[in-house]
C-alpha positions as CSV (number, residue, x, y, z in Angstrom):
1,M,0.0,0.0,0.0
2,R,1.4,3.4,-1.0
3,V,1.4,5.9,1.8
4,K,3.1,9.1,3.1
5,M,4.3,8.8,6.7
6,R,5.4,10.9,9.6
7,P,6.7,9.4,12.8
8,R,5.2,10.8,16.1
9,Y,8.3,10.0,18.2
10,R,12.1,10.7,17.9
11,G,14.4,8.5,19.9
12,G,11.5,7.4,22.1
13,T,10.4,11.0,22.9
14,R,7.0,12.3,21.6
15,L,7.3,15.2,19.2
16,S,5.5,18.4,19.9
17,K,2.7,19.3,17.5
18,R,5.0,21.8,15.8
19,E,7.9,19.3,15.4
20,F,5.5,16.7,14.0
21,V,3.9,19.0,11.5
22,D,7.2,20.6,10.4
23,Q,8.9,17.3,9.5
24,A,9.0,16.1,5.9
25,W,6.8,13.3,4.7
26,A,8.4,10.0,3.9
27,C,6.6,8.5,0.9
28,G,6.7,4.9,0.0
29,A,5.1,1.5,0.1
30,L,4.2,-0.3,3.4
31,V,5.1,-4.0,3.5
32,L,4.1,-6.3,6.4
33,R,6.4,-9.4,6.7
34,D,7.0,-12.2,9.0
35,V,10.8,-12.3,9.9
36,E,11.8,-15.3,11.9
37,G,8.4,-15.4,13.6
38,R,8.1,-11.7,14.3
39,L,6.0,-9.2,12.4
40,Q,7.8,-6.4,10.7
41,L,6.2,-3.4,9.0
42,G,8.6,-1.6,6.7
43,L,8.3,1.5,4.6
44,W,10.3,1.3,1.3
45,E,10.6,3.6,-1.6
46,A,8.1,2.3,-4.1
47,R,10.2,2.2,-7.3
48,P,10.4,-0.9,-9.4
49,G,13.6,-2.8,-8.8
50,D,14.7,-0.5,-6.0
51,L,17.0,-2.3,-3.6
52,A,17.5,0.8,-1.3
53,P,17.3,0.2,2.4
54,P,13.9,0.8,4.0
55,L,12.9,4.3,5.1
56,G,11.7,2.8,8.4
57,I,11.2,-0.5,10.2
58,L,8.6,-1.0,12.9
59,W,8.7,-4.3,14.8
60,R,5.7,-5.9,16.5
61,P,3.3,-3.4,14.8
62,E,-0.2,-2.8,16.0
63,L,-3.0,-0.9,14.4
64,A,-3.3,2.2,16.7
65,A,-6.0,4.2,14.8
66,C,-7.8,4.2,11.5
67,A,-10.2,6.6,9.9
68,Y,-10.9,7.0,6.2
69,E,-7.5,7.8,4.5
70,T,-5.4,7.8,7.7
71,I,-3.9,4.8,9.6
72,S,-1.6,4.9,12.6
73,F,0.7,2.0,13.5
74,A,2.4,1.6,16.9
75,G,5.4,-0.6,17.5
76,V,9.1,-0.5,18.3
77,E,12.0,0.7,16.2
78,Q,15.8,0.4,16.7
79,V,17.4,3.8,17.0
80,G,21.2,4.1,17.6
81,G,21.4,0.5,19.1
82,R,18.4,0.9,21.5
83,W,14.7,0.0,21.1
84,C,12.2,2.8,21.2
85,Y,8.4,3.1,21.1
86,Q,7.2,4.6,17.8
87,V,3.9,5.5,16.1
88,W,3.7,6.0,12.4
89,Y,1.0,8.4,11.2
90,C,0.2,7.4,7.6
91,E,-2.0,8.9,4.9
92,I,-3.0,6.6,2.1
93,Q,-2.0,8.2,-1.2
94,H,-5.0,6.7,-3.1
95,S,-8.3,6.8,-1.2
96,L,-9.6,3.6,0.2
97,P,-13.1,2.5,-0.9
98,A,-15.6,3.6,1.8
99,P,-16.6,0.1,2.8
100,L,-13.0,-1.0,3.3
101,S,-12.3,2.2,5.4
102,H,-15.3,1.4,7.6
103,Q,-14.2,-2.2,8.0
104,L,-10.7,-1.1,9.1
105,L,-12.2,1.4,11.6
106,E,-14.5,-1.3,13.0
107,A,-11.5,-3.7,13.4
108,A,-9.5,-1.0,15.1
109,A,-12.3,-0.5,17.6
110,T,-12.1,-4.1,18.7
111,I,-8.4,-4.2,19.4
112,N,-7.1,-4.4,23.0
113,Y,-4.4,-1.7,23.2
114,E,-3.1,-2.7,26.6
115,P,0.7,-3.2,26.4
116,N,1.9,-6.8,26.3
């Protein structure tokens, strides 16, 4: 799925509204993979045959929020050798069909967001 993404945290610290809004969008394709039994959500530049490293990797991703053309994922990322909490705020670049958007919103409402 093609999205544009902004992280809500930097090094485990929540960004202020100004810092969040002022940062550049990272645009690419979200790919969910199973890596050695652990879920990994990656954002890669979406160019055919592109072998560039990912723009971001989120481990143990969870759906944090979903409404129409926006989805937020929470998880952990590795920053400078340490693991930090992260939330990716994503806007879908091509609108979802309304029924699918409603299904995602209903699914998000049933998720237990208590930390494991």
